[in-house]
MARZASE-331550 format. One record per residue: residue number from 1; residue in three letters; x, y, z of N, C-alpha, C in turn. Coordinates in nm, 4 decimals. Layout:
! MARZASE-331550
<fiti><nr>NUM</nr><rest>ALA</rest><n_u>X</n_u><n_v>Y</n_v><n_w>Z</n_w><ca_u>X</ca_u><ca_v>Y</ca_v><ca_w>Z</ca_w><c_u>X</c_u><c_v>Y</c_v><c_w>Z</c_w></fiti>
...
! end
This chain:
! MARZASE-331550
<fiti><nr>1</nr><rest>MET</rest><n_u>0.0854</n_u><n_v>-0.1194</n_v><n_w>0.0019</n_w><ca_u>-0.0013</ca_u><ca_v>0.0005</ca_v><ca_w>0.0009</ca_w><c_u>0.0885</c_u><c_v>0.1166</c_v><c_w>0.0003</c_w></fiti>
<fiti><nr>2</nr><rest>LYS</rest><n_u>0.0626</n_u><n_v>0.2150</n_v><n_w>-0.0877</n_w><ca_u>0.1405</ca_u><ca_v>0.3454</ca_v><ca_w>-0.0922</ca_w><c_u>0.0634</c_u><c_v>0.4503</c_v><c_w>-0.0110</c_w></fiti>
<fiti><nr>3</nr><rest>ALA</rest><n_u>0.1303</n_u><n_v>0.5374</n_v><n_w>0.0514</n_w><ca_u>0.0790</ca_u><ca_v>0.6468</ca_v><ca_w>0.1283</ca_w><c_u>0.1640</c_u><c_v>0.7695</c_v><c_w>0.1037</c_w></fiti>
<fiti><nr>4</nr><rest>ARG</rest><n_u>0.1026</n_u><n_v>0.8890</n_v><n_w>0.1340</n_w><ca_u>0.1795</ca_u><ca_v>1.0130</ca_v><ca_w>0.1174</ca_w><c_u>0.2157</c_u><c_v>1.0681</c_v><c_w>0.2594</c_w></fiti>
<fiti><nr>5</nr><rest>LEU</rest><n_u>0.3282</n_u><n_v>1.1327</n_v><n_w>0.2648</n_w><ca_u>0.3605</ca_u><ca_v>1.2030</ca_v><ca_w>0.3866</ca_w><c_u>0.2834</c_u><c_v>1.3354</c_v><c_w>0.3846</c_w></fiti>
<fiti><nr>6</nr><rest>VAL</rest><n_u>0.2240</n_u><n_v>1.3698</n_v><n_w>0.4938</n_w><ca_u>0.1530</ca_u><ca_v>1.4974</ca_v><ca_w>0.5128</ca_w><c_u>0.2174</c_u><c_v>1.5868</c_v><c_w>0.6151</c_w></fiti>
<fiti><nr>7</nr><rest>ARG</rest><n_u>0.2156</n_u><n_v>1.7181</n_v><n_w>0.5956</n_w><ca_u>0.2793</ca_u><ca_v>1.8105</ca_v><ca_w>0.6923</ca_w><c_u>0.1905</c_u><c_v>1.8195</c_v><c_w>0.8191</c_w></fiti>
<fiti><nr>8</nr><rest>ILE</rest><n_u>0.2581</n_u><n_v>1.8164</n_v><n_w>0.9321</n_w><ca_u>0.1952</ca_u><ca_v>1.8329</ca_v><ca_w>1.0584</ca_w><c_u>0.2880</c_u><c_v>1.9215</c_v><c_w>1.1374</c_w></fiti>
<fiti><nr>9</nr><rest>GLY</rest><n_u>0.2682</n_u><n_v>2.0515</n_v><n_w>1.1329</n_w><ca_u>0.3559</ca_u><ca_v>2.1492</ca_v><ca_w>1.1880</ca_w><c_u>0.4907</c_u><c_v>2.1409</c_v><c_w>1.1168</c_w></fiti>
<fiti><nr>10</nr><rest>ASN</rest><n_u>0.5997</n_u><n_v>2.1264</n_v><n_w>1.1958</n_w><ca_u>0.7295</ca_u><ca_v>2.1093</ca_v><ca_w>1.1381</ca_w><c_u>0.7637</c_u><c_v>1.9662</c_v><c_w>1.1024</c_w></fiti>
<fiti><nr>11</nr><rest>SER</rest><n_u>0.6749</n_u><n_v>1.8746</n_v><n_w>1.1395</n_w><ca_u>0.6926</ca_u><ca_v>1.7342</ca_v><ca_w>1.1162</ca_w><c_u>0.6125</c_u><c_v>1.6838</c_v><c_w>1.0007</c_w></fiti>
<fiti><nr>12</nr><rest>ARG</rest><n_u>0.6280</n_u><n_v>1.5578</n_v><n_w>0.9709</n_w><ca_u>0.5430</ca_u><ca_v>1.4972</ca_v><ca_w>0.8646</ca_w><c_u>0.4883</c_u><c_v>1.3664</c_v><c_w>0.9157</c_w></fiti>
<fiti><nr>13</nr><rest>GLY</rest><n_u>0.3719</n_u><n_v>1.3308</n_v><n_w>0.8697</n_w><ca_u>0.3077</ca_u><ca_v>1.2062</ca_v><ca_w>0.9130</ca_w><c_u>0.2453</c_u><c_v>1.1271</c_v><c_w>0.8042</c_w></fiti>
<fiti><nr>14</nr><rest>VAL</rest><n_u>0.2008</n_u><n_v>1.0092</n_v><n_w>0.8367</n_w><ca_u>0.1388</ca_u><ca_v>0.9181</ca_v><ca_w>0.7397</ca_w><c_u>-0.0016</c_u><c_v>0.8846</c_v><c_w>0.7997</c_w></fiti>
<fiti><nr>15</nr><rest>ARG</rest><n_u>-0.1072</n_u><n_v>0.8974</n_v><n_w>0.7194</n_w><ca_u>-0.2384</ca_u><ca_v>0.8563</ca_v><ca_w>0.7620</ca_w><c_u>-0.2513</c_u><c_v>0.7036</c_v><c_w>0.7410</c_w></fiti>
<fiti><nr>16</nr><rest>LEU</rest><n_u>-0.2928</n_u><n_v>0.6318</n_v><n_w>0.8431</n_w><ca_u>-0.3133</ca_u><ca_v>0.4839</ca_v><ca_w>0.8362</ca_w><c_u>-0.4626</c_u><c_v>0.4593</c_v><c_w>0.8213</c_w></fiti>
<fiti><nr>17</nr><rest>PRO</rest><n_u>-0.5019</n_u><n_v>0.3802</n_v><n_w>0.7220</n_w><ca_u>-0.6454</ca_u><ca_v>0.3385</ca_v><ca_w>0.7132</ca_w><c_u>-0.6812</c_u><c_v>0.2571</c_v><c_w>0.8296</c_w></fiti>
<fiti><nr>18</nr><rest>LYS</rest><n_u>-0.8128</n_u><n_v>0.2786</n_v><n_w>0.8742</n_w><ca_u>-0.8730</ca_u><ca_v>0.2078</ca_v><ca_w>0.9896</ca_w><c_u>-0.8485</c_u><c_v>0.0590</c_v><c_w>0.9802</c_w></fiti>
<fiti><nr>19</nr><rest>PRO</rest><n_u>-0.8741</n_u><n_v>-0.0084</n_v><n_w>0.8703</n_w><ca_u>-0.8612</ca_u><ca_v>-0.1567</ca_v><ca_w>0.8700</ca_w><c_u>-0.7130</c_u><c_v>-0.1975</c_v><c_w>0.8942</c_w></fiti>
<fiti><nr>20</nr><rest>LEU</rest><n_u>-0.6136</n_u><n_v>-0.1155</n_v><n_w>0.8523</n_w><ca_u>-0.4773</ca_u><ca_v>-0.1464</ca_v><ca_w>0.8771</ca_w><c_u>-0.4433</c_u><c_v>-0.1337</c_v><c_w>1.0232</c_w></fiti>
<fiti><nr>21</nr><rest>ILE</rest><n_u>-0.4978</n_u><n_v>-0.0347</n_v><n_w>1.0886</n_w><ca_u>-0.4827</ca_u><ca_v>-0.0087</ca_v><ca_w>1.2315</ca_w><c_u>-0.5441</c_u><c_v>-0.1274</c_v><c_w>1.3119</c_w></fiti>
<fiti><nr>22</nr><rest>GLU</rest><n_u>-0.6667</n_u><n_v>-0.1709</n_v><n_w>1.2698</n_w><ca_u>-0.7309</ca_u><ca_v>-0.2811</ca_v><ca_w>1.3417</ca_w><c_u>-0.6542</c_u><c_v>-0.4083</c_v><c_w>1.3221</c_w></fiti>
<fiti><nr>23</nr><rest>GLU</rest><n_u>-0.6073</n_u><n_v>-0.4323</n_v><n_w>1.2049</n_w><ca_u>-0.5376</ca_u><ca_v>-0.5581</ca_v><ca_w>1.1763</ca_w><c_u>-0.4069</c_u><c_v>-0.5658</c_v><c_w>1.2539</c_w></fiti>
<fiti><nr>24</nr><rest>ALA</rest><n_u>-0.3398</n_u><n_v>-0.4519</n_v><n_w>1.2697</n_w><ca_u>-0.2156</ca_u><ca_v>-0.4512</ca_v><ca_w>1.3468</ca_w><c_u>-0.2426</c_u><c_v>-0.4492</c_v><c_w>1.4983</c_w></fiti>
<fiti><nr>25</nr><rest>GLY</rest><n_u>-0.3647</n_u><n_v>-0.4255</n_v><n_w>1.5418</n_w><ca_u>-0.4001</ca_u><ca_v>-0.4123</ca_v><ca_w>1.6803</ca_w><c_u>-0.3418</c_u><c_v>-0.2877</c_v><c_w>1.7476</c_w></fiti>
<fiti><nr>26</nr><rest>LEU</rest><n_u>-0.3302</n_u><n_v>-0.1797</n_v><n_w>1.6751</n_w><ca_u>-0.2744</ca_u><ca_v>-0.0576</ca_v><ca_w>1.7270</ca_w><c_u>-0.3790</c_u><c_v>0.0191</c_v><c_w>1.8110</c_w></fiti>
<fiti><nr>27</nr><rest>LYS</rest><n_u>-0.3388</n_u><n_v>0.0832</n_v><n_w>1.9183</n_w><ca_u>-0.4270</ca_u><ca_v>0.1640</ca_v><ca_w>2.0034</ca_w><c_u>-0.3807</c_u><c_v>0.3081</c_v><c_w>2.0009</c_w></fiti>
<fiti><nr>28</nr><rest>ASP</rest><n_u>-0.4098</n_u><n_v>0.3880</n_v><n_w>2.1003</n_w><ca_u>-0.3819</ca_u><ca_v>0.5310</ca_v><ca_w>2.0954</ca_w><c_u>-0.2308</c_u><c_v>0.5573</c_v><c_w>2.1073</c_w></fiti>
<fiti><nr>29</nr><rest>GLU</rest><n_u>-0.1553</n_u><n_v>0.4750</n_v><n_w>2.1758</n_w><ca_u>-0.0070</ca_u><ca_v>0.4925</ca_v><ca_w>2.1845</ca_w><c_u>0.0624</c_u><c_v>0.3828</c_v><c_w>2.1132</c_w></fiti>
<fiti><nr>30</nr><rest>VAL</rest><n_u>0.1617</n_u><n_v>0.4170</n_v><n_w>2.0329</n_w><ca_u>0.2377</ca_u><ca_v>0.3155</ca_v><ca_w>1.9588</ca_w><c_u>0.3938</c_u><c_v>0.3423</c_v><c_w>1.9800</c_w></fiti>
<fiti><nr>31</nr><rest>GLU</rest><n_u>0.4678</n_u><n_v>0.2410</n_v><n_w>1.9525</n_w><ca_u>0.6126</ca_u><ca_v>0.2529</ca_v><ca_w>1.9502</ca_w><c_u>0.6554</c_u><c_v>0.2727</c_v><c_w>1.8000</c_w></fiti>
<fiti><nr>32</nr><rest>VAL</rest><n_u>0.7482</n_u><n_v>0.3663</n_v><n_w>1.7804</n_w><ca_u>0.7960</ca_u><ca_v>0.3907</ca_v><ca_w>1.6419</ca_w><c_u>0.9514</c_u><c_v>0.3862</c_v><c_w>1.6491</c_w></fiti>
<fiti><nr>33</nr><rest>ARG</rest><n_u>1.0060</n_u><n_v>0.3099</n_v><n_w>1.5532</n_w><ca_u>1.1487</ca_u><ca_v>0.2940</ca_v><ca_w>1.5471</ca_w><c_u>1.1983</c_u><c_v>0.2669</c_v><c_w>1.4082</c_w></fiti>
<fiti><nr>34</nr><rest>VAL</rest><n_u>1.3246</n_u><n_v>0.2825</n_v><n_w>1.3806</n_w><ca_u>1.3767</ca_u><ca_v>0.2540</ca_v><ca_w>1.2499</ca_w><c_u>1.4529</c_u><c_v>0.1291</c_v><c_w>1.2582</c_w></fiti>
<fiti><nr>35</nr><rest>ARG</rest><n_u>1.4292</n_u><n_v>0.0399</n_v><n_w>1.1668</n_w><ca_u>1.5008</ca_u><ca_v>-0.0957</ca_v><ca_w>1.1608</ca_w><c_u>1.5351</c_u><c_v>-0.1230</c_v><c_w>1.0203</c_w></fiti>
<fiti><nr>36</nr><rest>GLY</rest><n_u>1.6582</n_u><n_v>-0.1313</n_v><n_w>0.9880</n_w><ca_u>1.7043</ca_u><ca_v>-0.1640</ca_v><ca_w>0.8508</ca_w><c_u>1.6497</c_u><c_v>-0.0678</c_v><c_w>0.7438</c_w></fiti>
<fiti><nr>37</nr><rest>GLY</rest><n_u>1.6480</n_u><n_v>0.0593</n_v><n_w>0.7734</n_w><ca_u>1.5981</ca_u><ca_v>0.1588</ca_v><ca_w>0.6737</ca_w><c_u>1.4515</c_u><c_v>0.1714</c_v><c_w>0.6668</c_w></fiti>
<fiti><nr>38</nr><rest>ALA</rest><n_u>1.3738</n_u><n_v>0.0983</n_v><n_w>0.7533</n_w><ca_u>1.2311</ca_u><ca_v>0.0977</ca_v><ca_w>0.7476</ca_w><c_u>1.1777</c_u><c_v>0.1575</c_v><c_w>0.8771</c_w></fiti>
<fiti><nr>39</nr><rest>VAL</rest><n_u>1.0681</n_u><n_v>0.2352</n_v><n_w>0.8716</n_w><ca_u>0.9990</ca_u><ca_v>0.2780</ca_v><ca_w>0.9917</ca_w><c_u>0.9100</c_u><c_v>0.1706</c_v><c_w>1.0302</c_w></fiti>
<fiti><nr>40</nr><rest>VAL</rest><n_u>0.9199</n_u><n_v>0.1270</n_v><n_w>1.1607</n_w><ca_u>0.8344</ca_u><ca_v>0.0224</ca_v><ca_w>1.2173</ca_w><c_u>0.7419</c_u><c_v>0.0806</c_v><c_w>1.3210</c_w></fiti>
<fiti><nr>41</nr><rest>ILE</rest><n_u>0.6158</n_u><n_v>0.0603</n_v><n_w>1.3083</n_w><ca_u>0.5147</ca_u><ca_v>0.1077</ca_v><ca_w>1.4047</ca_w><c_u>0.4511</c_u><c_v>-0.0154</c_v><c_w>1.4642</c_w></fiti>
<fiti><nr>42</nr><rest>SER</rest><n_u>0.4616</n_u><n_v>-0.0285</n_v><n_w>1.6042</n_w><ca_u>0.4069</ca_u><ca_v>-0.1392</ca_v><ca_w>1.6717</ca_w><c_u>0.3278</c_u><c_v>-0.0960</c_v><c_w>1.7963</c_w></fiti>
<fiti><nr>43</nr><rest>SER</rest><n_u>0.2510</n_u><n_v>-0.1900</n_v><n_w>1.8490</n_w><ca_u>0.1720</ca_u><ca_v>-0.1628</ca_v><ca_w>1.9646</ca_w><c_u>0.2677</c_u><c_v>-0.1237</c_v><c_w>2.0806</c_w></fiti>
<fiti><nr>44</nr><rest>SER</rest><n_u>0.2270</n_u><n_v>-0.0314</n_v><n_w>2.1607</n_w><ca_u>0.3044</ca_u><ca_v>0.0116</ca_v><ca_w>2.2725</ca_w><c_u>0.2593</c_u><c_v>-0.0798</c_v><c_w>2.3924</c_w></fiti>
<fiti><nr>45</nr><rest>THR</rest><n_u>0.3615</n_u><n_v>-0.1307</n_v><n_w>2.4560</n_w><ca_u>0.3407</ca_u><ca_v>-0.2155</ca_v><ca_w>2.5750</ca_w><c_u>0.3964</c_u><c_v>-0.1487</c_v><c_w>2.6986</c_w></fiti>
<fiti><nr>46</nr><rest>ALA</rest><n_u>0.3251</n_u><n_v>-0.1629</n_v><n_w>2.8099</n_w><ca_u>0.3807</ca_u><ca_v>-0.1056</ca_v><ca_w>2.9363</ca_w><c_u>0.5019</c_u><c_v>-0.1919</c_v><c_w>2.9725</c_w></fiti>
<fiti><nr>47</nr><rest>VAL</rest><n_u>0.6131</n_u><n_v>-0.1255</n_v><n_w>2.9905</n_w><ca_u>0.7405</ca_u><ca_v>-0.1895</ca_v><ca_w>3.0165</ca_w><c_u>0.7327</c_u><c_v>-0.2713</c_v><c_w>3.1420</c_w></fiti>
<fiti><nr>48</nr><rest>ARG</rest><n_u>0.6735</n_u><n_v>-0.2216</n_v><n_w>3.2409</n_w><ca_u>0.6710</ca_u><ca_v>-0.2939</ca_v><ca_w>3.3693</ca_w><c_u>0.5319</c_u><c_v>-0.3424</c_v><c_w>3.4062</c_w></fiti>
<fiti><nr>49</nr><rest>LYS</rest><n_u>0.4502</n_u><n_v>-0.3628</n_v><n_w>3.3078</n_w><ca_u>0.3087</ca_u><ca_v>-0.4128</ca_v><ca_w>3.3333</ca_w><c_u>0.3134</c_u><c_v>-0.5393</c_v><c_w>3.4090</c_w></fiti>
<fiti><nr>50</nr><rest>GLY</rest><n_u>0.2396</n_u><n_v>-0.5373</n_v><n_w>3.5208</n_w><ca_u>0.2297</ca_u><ca_v>-0.6557</ca_v><ca_w>3.6029</ca_w><c_u>0.3339</c_u><c_v>-0.6730</c_v><c_w>3.7154</c_w></fiti>
<fiti><nr>51</nr><rest>TRP</rest><n_u>0.4381</n_u><n_v>-0.5851</n_v><n_w>3.7114</n_w><ca_u>0.5465</ca_u><ca_v>-0.6003</ca_v><ca_w>3.8055</ca_w><c_u>0.4989</c_u><c_v>-0.5770</c_v><c_w>3.9508</c_w></fiti>
<fiti><nr>52</nr><rest>ALA</rest><n_u>0.4127</n_u><n_v>-0.4754</n_v><n_w>3.9701</n_w><ca_u>0.3654</ca_u><ca_v>-0.4465</ca_v><ca_w>4.1071</ca_w><c_u>0.2945</c_u><c_v>-0.5651</c_v><c_w>4.1667</c_w></fiti>
<fiti><nr>53</nr><rest>GLU</rest><n_u>0.2040</n_u><n_v>-0.6279</n_v><n_w>4.0887</n_w><ca_u>0.1283</ca_u><ca_v>-0.7441</ca_v><ca_w>4.1330</ca_w><c_u>0.2217</c_u><c_v>-0.8610</c_v><c_w>4.1625</c_w></fiti>
<fiti><nr>54</nr><rest>ALA</rest><n_u>0.3230</n_u><n_v>-0.8859</n_v><n_w>4.0721</n_w><ca_u>0.4177</ca_u><ca_v>-0.9919</ca_v><ca_w>4.0982</ca_w><c_u>0.4969</c_u><c_v>-0.9729</c_v><c_w>4.2219</c_w></fiti>
<fiti><nr>55</nr><rest>ALA</rest><n_u>0.5342</n_u><n_v>-0.8442</n_v><n_w>4.2493</n_w><ca_u>0.6130</ca_u><ca_v>-0.8149</ca_v><ca_w>4.3683</ca_w><c_u>0.5313</c_u><c_v>-0.8381</c_v><c_w>4.4935</c_w></fiti>
<fiti><nr>56</nr><rest>ARG</rest><n_u>0.4075</n_u><n_v>-0.8017</n_v><n_w>4.4882</n_w><ca_u>0.3114</ca_u><ca_v>-0.8210</ca_v><ca_w>4.5988</ca_w><c_u>0.3024</c_u><c_v>-0.9676</c_v><c_w>4.6324</c_w></fiti>
<fiti><nr>57</nr><rest>LYS</rest><n_u>0.2820</n_u><n_v>-1.0468</n_v><n_w>4.5310</n_w><ca_u>0.2743</ca_u><ca_v>-1.1910</ca_v><ca_w>4.5474</ca_w><c_u>0.3977</c_u><c_v>-1.2535</c_v><c_w>4.6100</c_w></fiti>
<fiti><nr>58</nr><rest>LEU</rest><n_u>0.5140</n_u><n_v>-1.2068</n_v><n_w>4.5592</n_w><ca_u>0.6418</ca_u><ca_v>-1.2517</ca_v><ca_w>4.6198</ca_w><c_u>0.6534</c_u><c_v>-1.2135</c_v><c_w>4.7650</c_w></fiti>
<fiti><nr>59</nr><rest>ALA</rest><n_u>0.6119</n_u><n_v>-1.0952</n_v><n_w>4.7968</n_w><ca_u>0.6216</ca_u><ca_v>-1.0505</ca_v><ca_w>4.9387</ca_w><c_u>0.5306</c_u><c_v>-1.1338</c_v><c_w>5.0277</c_w></fiti>
<fiti><nr>60</nr><rest>GLN</rest><n_u>0.4147</n_u><n_v>-1.1663</n_v><n_w>4.9792</n_w><ca_u>0.3217</ca_u><ca_v>-1.2468</ca_v><ca_w>5.0507</ca_w><c_u>0.3813</c_u><c_v>-1.3910</c_v><c_w>5.0837</c_w></fiti>
<fiti><nr>61</nr><rest>ARG</rest><n_u>0.4582</n_u><n_v>-1.4413</n_v><n_w>4.9900</n_w><ca_u>0.5181</ca_u><ca_v>-1.5722</ca_v><ca_w>5.0093</ca_w><c_u>0.6493</c_u><c_v>-1.5655</c_v><c_w>5.0868</c_w></fiti>
<fiti><nr>62</nr><rest>GLY</rest><n_u>0.6957</n_u><n_v>-1.4432</n_v><n_w>5.1179</n_w><ca_u>0.8170</ca_u><ca_v>-1.4252</ca_v><ca_w>5.1954</ca_w><c_u>0.9421</c_u><c_v>-1.4297</c_v><c_w>5.1067</c_w></fiti>
<fiti><nr>63</nr><rest>SER</rest><n_u>0.9244</n_u><n_v>-1.4232</n_v><n_w>4.9771</n_w><ca_u>1.0310</ca_u><ca_v>-1.4265</ca_v><ca_w>4.8805</ca_w><c_u>1.0858</c_u><c_v>-1.2822</c_v><c_w>4.8652</c_w></fiti>
<fiti><nr>64</nr><rest>ARG</rest><n_u>1.2160</n_u><n_v>-1.2798</n_v><n_w>4.8176</n_w><ca_u>1.2790</ca_u><ca_v>-1.1486</ca_v><ca_w>4.8011</ca_w><c_u>1.3114</c_u><c_v>-1.1316</c_v><c_w>4.6462</c_w></fiti>
<fiti><nr>65</nr><rest>LEU</rest><n_u>1.3034</n_u><n_v>-1.0116</n_v><n_w>4.6050</n_w><ca_u>1.3329</ca_u><ca_v>-0.9797</ca_v><ca_w>4.4613</ca_w><c_u>1.4832</c_u><c_v>-0.9894</c_v><c_w>4.4372</c_w></fiti>
<fiti><nr>66</nr><rest>LEU</rest><n_u>1.5649</n_u><n_v>-0.9583</n_v><n_w>4.5336</n_w><ca_u>1.7082</ca_u><ca_v>-0.9555</ca_v><ca_w>4.5132</ca_w><c_u>1.7763</c_u><c_v>-1.0614</c_v><c_w>4.6031</c_w></fiti>
<fiti><nr>67</nr><rest>ASP</rest><n_u>1.8918</n_u><n_v>-1.1156</n_v><n_w>4.5525</n_w><ca_u>1.9670</ca_u><ca_v>-1.2049</ca_v><ca_w>4.6322</ca_w><c_u>2.0337</c_u><c_v>-1.1336</c_v><c_w>4.7541</c_w></fiti>
<fiti><nr>68</nr><rest>GLN</rest><n_u>2.0782</n_u><n_v>-1.2066</n_v><n_w>4.8490</n_w><ca_u>2.1472</ca_u><ca_v>-1.1505</ca_v><ca_w>4.9572</ca_w><c_u>2.2816</c_u><c_v>-1.0886</c_v><c_w>4.9073</c_w></fiti>
<fiti><nr>69</nr><rest>PRO</rest><n_u>2.3308</n_u><n_v>-0.9800</n_v><n_w>4.9710</n_w><ca_u>2.4572</ca_u><ca_v>-0.9218</ca_v><ca_w>4.9277</ca_w><c_u>2.5687</c_u><c_v>-1.0187</c_v><c_w>4.9449</c_w></fiti>
<fiti><nr>70</nr><rest>ALA</rest><n_u>2.6672</n_u><n_v>-1.0219</n_v><n_w>4.8524</n_w><ca_u>2.7839</ca_u><ca_v>-1.1116</ca_v><ca_w>4.8613</ca_w><c_u>2.9039</c_u><c_v>-1.0247</c_v><c_w>4.8824</c_w></fiti>
<fiti><nr>71</nr><rest>ALA</rest><n_u>2.9949</n_u><n_v>-1.0743</n_v><n_w>4.9714</n_w><ca_u>3.1192</ca_u><ca_v>-0.9988</ca_v><ca_w>4.9893</ca_w><c_u>3.2087</c_u><c_v>-1.0022</c_v><c_w>4.8700</c_w></fiti>
<fiti><nr>72</nr><rest>THR</rest><n_u>3.2869</n_u><n_v>-0.8951</n_v><n_w>4.8480</n_w><ca_u>3.3780</ca_u><ca_v>-0.8862</ca_v><ca_w>4.7437</ca_w><c_u>3.5190</c_u><c_v>-0.8795</c_v><c_w>4.7898</c_w></fiti>
<fiti><nr>73</nr><rest>LYS</rest><n_u>3.6194</n_u><n_v>-0.8911</n_v><n_w>4.7053</n_w><ca_u>3.7616</ca_u><ca_v>-0.8792</ca_v><ca_w>4.7483</ca_w><c_u>3.7847</c_u><c_v>-0.7528</c_v><c_w>4.8192</c_w></fiti>
<fiti><nr>74</nr><rest>PHE</rest><n_u>3.7205</n_u><n_v>-0.6415</n_v><n_w>4.7841</n_w><ca_u>3.7378</ca_u><ca_v>-0.5116</ca_v><ca_w>4.8444</ca_w><c_u>3.6838</c_u><c_v>-0.5216</c_v><c_w>4.9892</c_w></fiti>
<fiti><nr>75</nr><rest>ASP</rest><n_u>3.5724</n_u><n_v>-0.5920</n_v><n_w>5.0094</n_w><ca_u>3.5182</ca_u><ca_v>-0.6046</ca_v><ca_w>5.1437</ca_w><c_u>3.6074</c_u><c_v>-0.6845</c_v><c_w>5.2353</c_w></fiti>
<fiti><nr>76</nr><rest>GLU</rest><n_u>3.6739</n_u><n_v>-0.7839</n_v><n_w>5.1837</n_w><ca_u>3.7508</ca_u><ca_v>-0.8736</ca_v><ca_w>5.2577</ca_w><c_u>3.9011</c_u><c_v>-0.8283</c_v><c_w>5.2802</c_w></fiti>
<fiti><nr>77</nr><rest>SER</rest><n_u>3.9462</n_u><n_v>-0.7289</n_v><n_w>5.2076</n_w><ca_u>4.0823</ca_u><ca_v>-0.6794</ca_v><ca_w>5.2228</ca_w><c_u>4.0934</c_u><c_v>-0.5776</c_v><c_w>5.3379</c_w></fiti>
<fiti><nr>78</nr><rest>ASN</rest><n_u>4.2158</n_u><n_v>-0.5561</n_v><n_w>5.3815</n_w><ca_u>4.2392</ca_u><ca_v>-0.4480</ca_v><ca_w>5.4810</ca_w><c_u>4.2420</c_u><c_v>-0.3195</c_v><c_w>5.4069</c_w></fiti>
<fiti><nr>79</nr><rest>TRP</rest><n_u>4.1528</n_u><n_v>-0.2361</n_v><n_w>5.4371</n_w><ca_u>4.1528</ca_u><ca_v>-0.1042</ca_v><ca_w>5.3726</ca_w><c_u>4.1228</c_u><c_v>-0.0006</c_v><c_w>5.4756</c_w></fiti>
<fiti><nr>80</nr><rest>HIS</rest><n_u>4.1686</n_u><n_v>0.1205</n_v><n_w>5.4518</n_w><ca_u>4.1562</ca_u><ca_v>0.2213</ca_v><ca_w>5.5525</ca_w><c_u>4.0977</c_u><c_v>0.3490</c_v><c_w>5.4842</c_w></fiti>
<fiti><nr>81</nr><rest>ARG</rest><n_u>4.0116</n_u><n_v>0.4233</n_v><n_w>5.5553</n_w><ca_u>3.9549</ca_u><ca_v>0.5463</ca_v><ca_w>5.5105</ca_w><c_u>4.0588</c_u><c_v>0.6583</c_v><c_w>5.5269</c_w></fiti>
<fiti><nr>82</nr><rest>ARG</rest><n_u>4.0792</n_u><n_v>0.7376</n_v><n_w>5.4279</n_w><ca_u>4.1763</ca_u><ca_v>0.8488</ca_v><ca_w>5.4413</ca_w><c_u>4.1049</c_u><c_v>0.9770</c_v><c_w>5.4739</c_w></fiti>
! end
């Protein structure tokens, strides 16, 4: 499908037909990037979607998100504050 770039202020845009938007599953917010000389438009996903709920469940089970701190050579050597 061919389309024309249209002026939008100092930028330019492409009008996408409704069937194309629906087929791609696009919503109000999208991700736009360049890959191999092509502009790729994809559905925007929440980067940390579900993290809060997962952390809550871990806390209820008594699990931790991070491992316990491990000593390093620096911690084990004799060092002095100047």
